[in-house]
LUMBA-486004 format. One record per residue (C-alpha): chain; z, x, y; residue number from 1. Coordinates in Angstrom, 3 decimals. Example, Ala and Ser with C-alpha at 12.3 -4.5 7.8 and 13.67 -1.06 7.14 Angstrom:
BEGIN
@unit A | up 7.800 | east 12.300 | north -4.500 | pos 1
@unit A | up 7.140 | east 13.670 | north -1.060 | pos 2
END
This chain:
BEGIN
@unit A | up 103.109 | east 157.788 | north 84.350 | pos 1
@unit A | up 99.483 | east 158.456 | north 85.149 | pos 2
@unit A | up 97.634 | east 161.716 | north 84.662 | pos 3
@unit A | up 97.016 | east 162.055 | north 88.400 | pos 4
@unit A | up 100.778 | east 161.966 | north 89.067 | pos 5
@unit A | up 101.415 | east 164.799 | north 86.595 | pos 6
@unit A | up 98.573 | east 166.839 | north 88.087 | pos 7
@unit A | up 100.004 | east 166.323 | north 91.574 | pos 8
@unit A | up 103.400 | east 167.611 | north 90.390 | pos 9
@unit A | up 101.776 | east 170.689 | north 88.861 | pos 10
@unit A | up 99.948 | east 171.487 | north 92.098 | pos 11
@unit A | up 103.126 | east 171.070 | north 94.149 | pos 12
@unit A | up 105.147 | east 173.228 | north 91.727 | pos 13
@unit A | up 102.655 | east 176.119 | north 92.000 | pos 14
@unit A | up 103.916 | east 177.711 | north 88.794 | pos 15
@unit A | up 107.624 | east 177.128 | north 89.489 | pos 16
@unit A | up 110.043 | east 175.107 | north 87.381 | pos 17
@unit A | up 110.355 | east 171.519 | north 88.557 | pos 18
@unit A | up 114.089 | east 171.834 | north 89.277 | pos 19
@unit A | up 113.372 | east 174.813 | north 91.606 | pos 20
@unit A | up 110.657 | east 173.166 | north 93.686 | pos 21
@unit A | up 111.487 | east 171.973 | north 97.211 | pos 22
@unit A | up 110.142 | east 168.438 | north 97.115 | pos 23
@unit A | up 111.192 | east 167.740 | north 100.737 | pos 24
@unit A | up 108.968 | east 170.311 | north 102.459 | pos 25
@unit A | up 106.273 | east 167.699 | north 103.085 | pos 26
@unit A | up 106.693 | east 164.590 | north 105.253 | pos 27
@unit A | up 107.168 | east 161.341 | north 103.395 | pos 28
@unit A | up 104.592 | east 158.581 | north 103.466 | pos 29
@unit A | up 100.847 | east 158.686 | north 103.910 | pos 30
@unit A | up 99.188 | east 161.043 | north 106.358 | pos 31
@unit A | up 97.862 | east 159.371 | north 109.517 | pos 32
@unit A | up 94.123 | east 158.806 | north 109.581 | pos 33
@unit A | up 92.157 | east 161.363 | north 111.607 | pos 34
@unit A | up 90.301 | east 158.615 | north 113.471 | pos 35
@unit A | up 93.393 | east 156.578 | north 114.278 | pos 36
@unit A | up 93.598 | east 155.477 | north 117.908 | pos 37
@unit A | up 96.491 | east 156.955 | north 119.849 | pos 38
@unit A | up 99.351 | east 154.624 | north 120.775 | pos 39
@unit A | up 98.918 | east 155.585 | north 124.447 | pos 40
@unit A | up 95.300 | east 154.442 | north 124.349 | pos 41
@unit A | up 96.268 | east 151.104 | north 122.803 | pos 42
@unit A | up 98.857 | east 150.578 | north 125.524 | pos 43
@unit A | up 96.217 | east 151.434 | north 128.135 | pos 44
@unit A | up 93.881 | east 148.808 | north 126.673 | pos 45
@unit A | up 96.615 | east 146.159 | north 126.805 | pos 46
@unit A | up 97.586 | east 147.117 | north 130.358 | pos 47
@unit A | up 93.969 | east 146.895 | north 131.540 | pos 48
@unit A | up 93.644 | east 143.477 | north 129.944 | pos 49
@unit A | up 96.672 | east 142.211 | north 131.843 | pos 50
@unit A | up 95.389 | east 143.687 | north 135.118 | pos 51
@unit A | up 91.882 | east 142.292 | north 134.708 | pos 52
@unit A | up 93.237 | east 138.873 | north 133.785 | pos 53
@unit A | up 95.276 | east 138.807 | north 137.001 | pos 54
@unit A | up 92.921 | east 140.545 | north 139.478 | pos 55
@unit A | up 89.336 | east 140.495 | north 138.200 | pos 56
@unit A | up 86.931 | east 138.786 | north 140.590 | pos 57
@unit A | up 84.703 | east 137.809 | north 137.684 | pos 58
@unit A | up 87.629 | east 136.483 | north 135.676 | pos 59
@unit A | up 86.567 | east 138.569 | north 132.678 | pos 60
@unit A | up 89.186 | east 140.457 | north 130.669 | pos 61
@unit A | up 87.720 | east 140.729 | north 127.178 | pos 62
@unit A | up 86.735 | east 143.801 | north 125.186 | pos 63
@unit A | up 83.476 | east 144.306 | north 127.117 | pos 64
@unit A | up 85.234 | east 144.103 | north 130.507 | pos 65
@unit A | up 87.971 | east 146.501 | north 129.376 | pos 66
@unit A | up 85.373 | east 148.974 | north 128.082 | pos 67
@unit A | up 83.501 | east 148.757 | north 131.390 | pos 68
@unit A | up 86.727 | east 149.391 | north 133.289 | pos 69
@unit A | up 87.538 | east 152.420 | north 131.129 | pos 70
@unit A | up 84.132 | east 153.922 | north 131.934 | pos 71
@unit A | up 84.798 | east 153.582 | north 135.657 | pos 72
@unit A | up 88.049 | east 155.539 | north 135.370 | pos 73
@unit A | up 86.440 | east 158.774 | north 134.186 | pos 74
@unit A | up 83.660 | east 160.397 | north 132.196 | pos 75
@unit A | up 85.786 | east 160.911 | north 129.075 | pos 76
@unit A | up 84.739 | east 159.041 | north 125.946 | pos 77
@unit A | up 86.998 | east 156.071 | north 125.285 | pos 78
@unit A | up 87.182 | east 153.576 | north 122.441 | pos 79
@unit A | up 84.128 | east 151.464 | north 121.750 | pos 80
@unit A | up 83.918 | east 147.741 | north 122.450 | pos 81
@unit A | up 84.419 | east 147.005 | north 118.764 | pos 82
@unit A | up 87.538 | east 149.201 | north 118.611 | pos 83
@unit A | up 88.967 | east 147.550 | north 121.710 | pos 84
@unit A | up 88.412 | east 144.152 | north 120.116 | pos 85
@unit A | up 90.292 | east 145.225 | north 116.998 | pos 86
@unit A | up 93.164 | east 146.505 | north 119.153 | pos 87
@unit A | up 93.414 | east 143.181 | north 120.954 | pos 88
@unit A | up 93.357 | east 141.278 | north 117.652 | pos 89
@unit A | up 95.921 | east 143.549 | north 116.002 | pos 90
@unit A | up 98.306 | east 143.334 | north 118.946 | pos 91
@unit A | up 97.955 | east 139.561 | north 119.285 | pos 92
@unit A | up 96.359 | east 139.732 | north 122.744 | pos 93
@unit A | up 93.542 | east 137.248 | north 122.151 | pos 94
@unit A | up 93.430 | east 133.780 | north 123.689 | pos 95
@unit A | up 92.100 | east 132.198 | north 120.508 | pos 96
@unit A | up 94.766 | east 131.807 | north 117.858 | pos 97
@unit A | up 94.127 | east 131.922 | north 114.148 | pos 98
@unit A | up 96.252 | east 130.018 | north 111.705 | pos 99
@unit A | up 99.257 | east 132.120 | north 110.741 | pos 100
@unit A | up 99.754 | east 132.540 | north 107.003 | pos 101
@unit A | up 103.493 | east 132.690 | north 106.512 | pos 102
@unit A | up 104.742 | east 134.454 | north 103.386 | pos 103
@unit A | up 105.810 | east 132.224 | north 100.524 | pos 104
@unit A | up 109.569 | east 131.691 | north 100.181 | pos 105
@unit A | up 111.325 | east 133.339 | north 97.223 | pos 106
@unit A | up 111.629 | east 131.423 | north 93.933 | pos 107
@unit A | up 114.396 | east 128.849 | north 94.115 | pos 108
@unit A | up 114.608 | east 129.240 | north 97.908 | pos 109
@unit A | up 116.222 | east 125.811 | north 98.299 | pos 110
@unit A | up 119.310 | east 127.032 | north 96.385 | pos 111
@unit A | up 120.802 | east 130.137 | north 98.056 | pos 112
@unit A | up 122.455 | east 131.438 | north 94.874 | pos 113
@unit A | up 119.198 | east 131.149 | north 92.906 | pos 114
@unit A | up 117.112 | east 132.685 | north 95.688 | pos 115
@unit A | up 119.483 | east 135.660 | north 95.796 | pos 116
@unit A | up 119.145 | east 136.111 | north 91.999 | pos 117
@unit A | up 122.857 | east 135.499 | north 91.584 | pos 118
@unit A | up 122.318 | east 132.419 | north 89.392 | pos 119
@unit A | up 119.758 | east 131.207 | north 86.867 | pos 120
@unit A | up 117.978 | east 127.847 | north 86.921 | pos 121
@unit A | up 116.461 | east 126.047 | north 83.921 | pos 122
@unit A | up 113.664 | east 123.563 | north 84.619 | pos 123
@unit A | up 112.851 | east 120.678 | north 82.268 | pos 124
@unit A | up 109.919 | east 118.286 | north 82.147 | pos 125
@unit A | up 108.222 | east 115.875 | north 79.737 | pos 126
@unit A | up 104.538 | east 115.884 | north 78.786 | pos 127
@unit A | up 103.438 | east 112.415 | north 77.642 | pos 128
@unit A | up 100.223 | east 110.703 | north 76.611 | pos 129
@unit A | up 99.281 | east 113.020 | north 73.715 | pos 130
@unit A | up 97.920 | east 111.491 | north 70.496 | pos 131
@unit A | up 97.209 | east 113.231 | north 67.192 | pos 132
@unit A | up 94.072 | east 112.024 | north 65.423 | pos 133
@unit A | up 95.125 | east 109.103 | north 63.303 | pos 134
@unit A | up 97.300 | east 107.429 | north 65.929 | pos 135
@unit A | up 100.452 | east 109.579 | north 66.036 | pos 136
@unit A | up 101.868 | east 109.542 | north 69.567 | pos 137
@unit A | up 103.390 | east 112.789 | north 70.836 | pos 138
@unit A | up 105.699 | east 113.559 | north 73.724 | pos 139
@unit A | up 106.898 | east 117.073 | north 74.517 | pos 140
@unit A | up 110.066 | east 118.201 | north 76.294 | pos 141
@unit A | up 109.450 | east 121.637 | north 77.824 | pos 142
@unit A | up 111.886 | east 124.077 | north 79.418 | pos 143
@unit A | up 111.521 | east 127.348 | north 81.334 | pos 144
@unit A | up 114.044 | east 129.473 | north 83.227 | pos 145
@unit A | up 113.069 | east 130.483 | north 86.742 | pos 146
@unit A | up 113.989 | east 134.181 | north 86.753 | pos 147
@unit A | up 113.985 | east 135.081 | north 83.066 | pos 148
@unit A | up 111.010 | east 132.999 | north 81.947 | pos 149
@unit A | up 113.004 | east 131.803 | north 78.929 | pos 150
@unit A | up 110.800 | east 129.113 | north 77.383 | pos 151
@unit A | up 111.518 | east 126.282 | north 74.947 | pos 152
@unit A | up 109.559 | east 123.282 | north 73.690 | pos 153
@unit A | up 110.379 | east 120.228 | north 71.600 | pos 154
@unit A | up 107.401 | east 118.094 | north 70.455 | pos 155
@unit A | up 108.572 | east 114.692 | north 69.202 | pos 156
@unit A | up 107.129 | east 111.292 | north 68.530 | pos 157
@unit A | up 109.294 | east 109.882 | north 71.331 | pos 158
@unit A | up 111.478 | east 111.435 | north 74.019 | pos 159
@unit A | up 114.579 | east 109.472 | north 75.011 | pos 160
@unit A | up 117.707 | east 110.361 | north 76.937 | pos 161
@unit A | up 119.529 | east 110.909 | north 73.635 | pos 162
@unit A | up 116.892 | east 113.287 | north 72.284 | pos 163
@unit A | up 116.890 | east 115.153 | north 75.601 | pos 164
@unit A | up 120.644 | east 115.680 | north 75.271 | pos 165
@unit A | up 120.220 | east 116.896 | north 71.686 | pos 166
@unit A | up 117.523 | east 119.375 | north 72.729 | pos 167
@unit A | up 119.488 | east 120.666 | north 75.715 | pos 168
@unit A | up 122.625 | east 121.234 | north 73.670 | pos 169
@unit A | up 120.649 | east 122.984 | north 70.954 | pos 170
@unit A | up 118.947 | east 125.214 | north 73.537 | pos 171
@unit A | up 122.068 | east 126.101 | north 75.514 | pos 172
@unit A | up 124.138 | east 126.824 | north 72.406 | pos 173
@unit A | up 121.525 | east 129.404 | north 71.438 | pos 174
@unit A | up 120.705 | east 131.112 | north 74.746 | pos 175
@unit A | up 123.727 | east 130.338 | north 76.940 | pos 176
@unit A | up 124.342 | east 128.141 | north 79.973 | pos 177
@unit A | up 122.539 | east 128.463 | north 83.317 | pos 178
@unit A | up 124.141 | east 127.724 | north 86.654 | pos 179
@unit A | up 121.571 | east 125.028 | north 87.534 | pos 180
@unit A | up 119.368 | east 122.626 | north 85.558 | pos 181
@unit A | up 116.420 | east 121.083 | north 87.413 | pos 182
@unit A | up 114.660 | east 117.831 | north 86.550 | pos 183
@unit A | up 112.255 | east 115.370 | north 88.080 | pos 184
@unit A | up 113.347 | east 111.796 | north 88.775 | pos 185
@unit A | up 112.470 | east 110.406 | north 85.338 | pos 186
@unit A | up 114.989 | east 107.798 | north 84.212 | pos 187
@unit A | up 115.528 | east 109.753 | north 80.992 | pos 188
@unit A | up 116.947 | east 112.580 | north 83.095 | pos 189
@unit A | up 118.595 | east 110.852 | north 86.050 | pos 190
@unit A | up 119.498 | east 107.419 | north 84.692 | pos 191
@unit A | up 118.244 | east 103.921 | north 85.342 | pos 192
@unit A | up 116.802 | east 103.153 | north 88.783 | pos 193
@unit A | up 117.441 | east 99.416 | north 88.592 | pos 194
@unit A | up 121.133 | east 99.738 | north 89.491 | pos 195
@unit A | up 122.638 | east 101.884 | north 92.270 | pos 196
@unit A | up 125.034 | east 104.735 | north 91.504 | pos 197
@unit A | up 123.676 | east 105.046 | north 87.969 | pos 198
@unit A | up 124.357 | east 108.463 | north 86.430 | pos 199
@unit A | up 122.728 | east 108.994 | north 83.049 | pos 200
@unit A | up 123.906 | east 110.863 | north 79.987 | pos 201
@unit A | up 121.867 | east 113.992 | north 80.747 | pos 202
@unit A | up 123.622 | east 114.398 | north 84.096 | pos 203
@unit A | up 127.004 | east 113.750 | north 82.487 | pos 204
@unit A | up 126.355 | east 116.469 | north 79.898 | pos 205
@unit A | up 125.435 | east 118.940 | north 82.648 | pos 206
@unit A | up 128.534 | east 118.133 | north 84.681 | pos 207
@unit A | up 130.844 | east 118.440 | north 81.679 | pos 208
@unit A | up 129.391 | east 121.915 | north 80.989 | pos 209
@unit A | up 129.787 | east 122.880 | north 84.681 | pos 210
@unit A | up 126.025 | east 123.020 | north 85.191 | pos 211
@unit A | up 124.759 | east 121.699 | north 88.529 | pos 212
@unit A | up 121.910 | east 119.184 | north 87.968 | pos 213
@unit A | up 119.138 | east 119.429 | north 90.563 | pos 214
@unit A | up 116.536 | east 116.708 | north 91.124 | pos 215
@unit A | up 113.230 | east 117.606 | north 92.752 | pos 216
@unit A | up 111.865 | east 115.424 | north 95.562 | pos 217
@unit A | up 109.371 | east 112.753 | north 94.488 | pos 218
@unit A | up 105.695 | east 113.516 | north 95.031 | pos 219
@unit A | up 106.348 | east 117.032 | north 96.349 | pos 220
@unit A | up 104.520 | east 120.143 | north 95.162 | pos 221
@unit A | up 106.073 | east 123.540 | north 94.629 | pos 222
@unit A | up 109.572 | east 122.644 | north 93.470 | pos 223
@unit A | up 108.424 | east 122.033 | north 89.884 | pos 224
@unit A | up 105.791 | east 124.779 | north 89.908 | pos 225
@unit A | up 107.397 | east 126.880 | north 87.168 | pos 226
@unit A | up 107.721 | east 124.090 | north 84.624 | pos 227
@unit A | up 104.360 | east 122.538 | north 85.533 | pos 228
@unit A | up 102.744 | east 125.923 | north 84.957 | pos 229
@unit A | up 104.404 | east 126.157 | north 81.547 | pos 230
@unit A | up 103.271 | east 122.603 | north 80.730 | pos 231
@unit A | up 99.687 | east 123.638 | north 81.407 | pos 232
@unit A | up 99.998 | east 126.798 | north 79.312 | pos 233
@unit A | up 101.529 | east 124.891 | north 76.407 | pos 234
@unit A | up 98.741 | east 122.324 | north 76.437 | pos 235
@unit A | up 96.077 | east 125.046 | north 76.620 | pos 236
@unit A | up 97.536 | east 127.465 | north 74.067 | pos 237
@unit A | up 99.080 | east 125.027 | north 71.591 | pos 238
@unit A | up 97.741 | east 121.503 | north 71.971 | pos 239
@unit A | up 94.083 | east 122.090 | north 72.849 | pos 240
@unit A | up 93.615 | east 125.329 | north 70.908 | pos 241
@unit A | up 94.226 | east 123.932 | north 67.426 | pos 242
@unit A | up 93.563 | east 120.727 | north 65.546 | pos 243
@unit A | up 96.925 | east 119.400 | north 64.413 | pos 244
@unit A | up 96.980 | east 117.257 | north 61.291 | pos 245
@unit A | up 100.565 | east 116.093 | north 61.742 | pos 246
@unit A | up 103.555 | east 116.258 | north 64.051 | pos 247
@unit A | up 105.224 | east 118.818 | north 61.771 | pos 248
@unit A | up 102.197 | east 121.111 | north 62.058 | pos 249
@unit A | up 102.308 | east 120.783 | north 65.843 | pos 250
@unit A | up 106.011 | east 121.646 | north 65.889 | pos 251
@unit A | up 105.375 | east 124.734 | north 63.762 | pos 252
@unit A | up 102.582 | east 125.970 | north 66.025 | pos 253
@unit A | up 104.655 | east 125.284 | north 69.130 | pos 254
@unit A | up 107.582 | east 127.268 | north 67.695 | pos 255
@unit A | up 105.264 | east 130.257 | north 67.065 | pos 256
@unit A | up 104.007 | east 130.113 | north 70.645 | pos 257
@unit A | up 107.519 | east 129.944 | north 72.116 | pos 258
@unit A | up 108.722 | east 132.841 | north 69.940 | pos 259
@unit A | up 105.779 | east 135.017 | north 70.995 | pos 260
@unit A | up 106.319 | east 134.118 | north 74.640 | pos 261
@unit A | up 110.001 | east 135.078 | north 74.423 | pos 262
@unit A | up 109.137 | east 138.448 | north 72.888 | pos 263
@unit A | up 106.724 | east 139.182 | north 75.713 | pos 264
@unit A | up 109.266 | east 138.076 | north 78.331 | pos 265
@unit A | up 112.061 | east 140.291 | north 76.946 | pos 266
@unit A | up 112.094 | east 142.766 | north 79.898 | pos 267
@unit A | up 112.113 | east 139.878 | north 82.352 | pos 268
@unit A | up 114.991 | east 138.241 | north 80.479 | pos 269
@unit A | up 117.045 | east 141.429 | north 80.656 | pos 270
@unit A | up 116.622 | east 141.566 | north 84.448 | pos 271
@unit A | up 117.486 | east 137.879 | north 84.929 | pos 272
@unit A | up 120.919 | east 136.686 | north 86.110 | pos 273
@unit A | up 123.444 | east 136.435 | north 83.239 | pos 274
@unit A | up 124.058 | east 133.153 | north 81.462 | pos 275
@unit A | up 127.460 | east 131.782 | north 80.469 | pos 276
@unit A | up 128.495 | east 131.405 | north 76.859 | pos 277
@unit A | up 128.590 | east 127.894 | north 75.503 | pos 278
@unit A | up 132.284 | east 126.866 | north 75.314 | pos 279
@unit A | up 133.445 | east 126.807 | north 71.715 | pos 280
@unit A | up 135.954 | east 123.977 | north 72.291 | pos 281
@unit A | up 133.504 | east 121.681 | north 74.118 | pos 282
@unit A | up 133.305 | east 118.109 | north 72.776 | pos 283
@unit A | up 130.683 | east 115.518 | north 73.703 | pos 284
@unit A | up 132.465 | east 112.781 | north 75.673 | pos 285
@unit A | up 130.290 | east 110.547 | north 77.847 | pos 286
@unit A | up 133.347 | east 108.685 | north 79.165 | pos 287
@unit A | up 134.844 | east 111.810 | north 80.707 | pos 288
@unit A | up 135.515 | east 111.409 | north 84.476 | pos 289
@unit A | up 132.693 | east 112.931 | north 86.491 | pos 290
@unit A | up 133.529 | east 116.191 | north 88.219 | pos 291
@unit A | up 131.460 | east 118.845 | north 89.898 | pos 292
@unit A | up 128.347 | east 118.720 | north 92.009 | pos 293
@unit A | up 124.888 | east 117.133 | north 91.914 | pos 294
@unit A | up 121.970 | east 118.165 | north 94.125 | pos 295
@unit A | up 119.100 | east 115.962 | north 95.265 | pos 296
@unit A | up 116.122 | east 117.400 | north 97.147 | pos 297
@unit A | up 114.676 | east 114.705 | north 99.361 | pos 298
@unit A | up 112.396 | east 114.163 | north 102.366 | pos 299
@unit A | up 113.592 | east 111.959 | north 105.218 | pos 300
@unit A | up 111.623 | east 108.929 | north 106.413 | pos 301
@unit A | up 110.550 | east 108.124 | north 109.975 | pos 302
@unit A | up 114.153 | east 107.129 | north 110.824 | pos 303
@unit A | up 115.746 | east 110.286 | north 109.447 | pos 304
@unit A | up 117.056 | east 108.553 | north 106.308 | pos 305
@unit A | up 116.987 | east 109.553 | north 102.643 | pos 306
@unit A | up 117.385 | east 107.543 | north 99.466 | pos 307
@unit A | up 119.385 | east 108.804 | north 96.515 | pos 308
@unit A | up 121.341 | east 107.143 | north 93.726 | pos 309
@unit A | up 119.967 | east 103.789 | north 94.851 | pos 310
@unit A | up 121.514 | east 104.066 | north 98.349 | pos 311
@unit A | up 120.128 | east 104.875 | north 101.794 | pos 312
@unit A | up 121.864 | east 107.448 | north 103.988 | pos 313
@unit A | up 121.196 | east 108.408 | north 107.600 | pos 314
@unit A | up 120.835 | east 112.186 | north 107.791 | pos 315
@unit A | up 119.785 | east 112.772 | north 111.422 | pos 316
@unit A | up 117.468 | east 110.730 | north 113.673 | pos 317
@unit A | up 115.891 | east 113.981 | north 114.916 | pos 318
@unit A | up 115.130 | east 115.311 | north 111.419 | pos 319
@unit A | up 112.290 | east 112.972 | north 110.405 | pos 320
@unit A | up 109.811 | east 113.569 | north 107.585 | pos 321
@unit A | up 111.620 | east 116.821 | north 106.777 | pos 322
@unit A | up 113.169 | east 118.237 | north 103.628 | pos 323
@unit A | up 116.912 | east 118.156 | north 103.027 | pos 324
@unit A | up 119.235 | east 119.255 | north 100.254 | pos 325
@unit A | up 121.828 | east 116.590 | north 99.500 | pos 326
@unit A | up 124.857 | east 117.964 | north 97.657 | pos 327
@unit A | up 126.978 | east 115.241 | north 96.068 | pos 328
@unit A | up 130.553 | east 116.513 | north 95.673 | pos 329
@unit A | up 132.105 | east 114.195 | north 93.124 | pos 330
@unit A | up 135.620 | east 115.617 | north 93.466 | pos 331
@unit A | up 135.650 | east 115.489 | north 97.280 | pos 332
@unit A | up 133.794 | east 112.127 | north 97.343 | pos 333
@unit A | up 131.234 | east 113.130 | north 99.958 | pos 334
@unit A | up 127.598 | east 114.121 | north 100.368 | pos 335
@unit A | up 126.569 | east 117.155 | north 102.438 | pos 336
@unit A | up 123.050 | east 117.249 | north 103.887 | pos 337
@unit A | up 121.429 | east 120.638 | north 104.590 | pos 338
@unit A | up 118.100 | east 121.343 | north 106.270 | pos 339
@unit A | up 115.295 | east 122.952 | north 104.273 | pos 340
@unit A | up 112.346 | east 124.763 | north 105.870 | pos 341
@unit A | up 109.847 | east 126.819 | north 103.889 | pos 342
@unit A | up 109.012 | east 128.827 | north 107.008 | pos 343
@unit A | up 112.629 | east 129.944 | north 107.381 | pos 344
@unit A | up 114.165 | east 129.565 | north 103.908 | pos 345
@unit A | up 117.325 | east 131.541 | north 104.683 | pos 346
@unit A | up 118.439 | east 129.160 | north 107.464 | pos 347
@unit A | up 119.914 | east 126.022 | north 105.879 | pos 348
@unit A | up 122.484 | east 124.643 | north 108.348 | pos 349
@unit A | up 124.583 | east 121.578 | north 107.625 | pos 350
@unit A | up 123.084 | east 118.449 | north 109.201 | pos 351
@unit A | up 125.835 | east 115.977 | north 108.413 | pos 352
@unit A | up 128.022 | east 114.401 | north 105.771 | pos 353
@unit A | up 128.494 | east 110.937 | north 104.293 | pos 354
@unit A | up 131.247 | east 109.456 | north 102.113 | pos 355
@unit A | up 130.401 | east 108.741 | north 98.500 | pos 356
@unit A | up 132.521 | east 107.671 | north 95.550 | pos 357
@unit A | up 131.293 | east 107.022 | north 92.028 | pos 358
@unit A | up 132.229 | east 103.499 | north 90.887 | pos 359
@unit A | up 134.859 | east 103.582 | north 88.151 | pos 360
@unit A | up 133.233 | east 101.917 | north 85.178 | pos 361
@unit A | up 132.640 | east 102.623 | north 81.524 | pos 362
@unit A | up 129.407 | east 104.343 | north 80.617 | pos 363
@unit A | up 127.242 | east 102.224 | north 78.335 | pos 364
END
């Protein structure tokens, strides 16, 4: 605690022991300012504005007109024109409207359990286009948890769906399983886009571990902010900071950065939602029947339709160019569509449902 806090306690104690001091003898909160305008005066200003707007022959009801009217009611000194203007602005009684700055929604607002800090979400993304001097291509799979800030990074010469699965299993065996795993719409995460109803190996691994895969909407900002921020930090603190002579040297430097970042994020990790233990009897089986839930965040077109898994679904003709959360329930064979609004993130009513069944075929 600061020195000023200790000094304030000493003054309040006045020589007494701290456990004998009556700490409730003073009102809580800050003292009102001595020059604060009385509530009755503010109400008088608002009432005069309404009266002048309705009855003034000149049609004037601004701060100057209200001040002039106050002077006609008596010789007492009233608020100045500038103060009256601030009262009108503070109470929203001006004709001109400024743009309202709504507060940002909580992290993970599009998933109620994550927004309420009852569940953790891991975000994954791939950084491509890096080349070590000499012609060695580098791609990096990065990961960051939303609440705990648990970071991970895997620089490789090539990132494929198989290497993504290997990295995810390695990571989750070490730190535990989250409730949600979020990706962009890269084919290495979601599966091929050339055929409808294609569900890739990364999604199948998540479903078999009872992790809900979440796919961010294409070309939308904000949903991938956490992982994009970590991508930028990794490139600034690891890639651009040093000259790497080989891929092994880059991997070593990246591991040092991730370890240091985890040490600094230790208090945040302790306050994060708990993670599940990796099941000891789990076996990799890509042919296992799909069970569980997948989530797609999408924006409707001008007809109120969304596209997911290579199919087009009508959500609502009145909900056009708006965000929706599509929950694919594989066991119940249906898709539920929920509204998403950043201005009111807690209200996510059900818009409609659609039937959906995964084709029974062998995964290749």
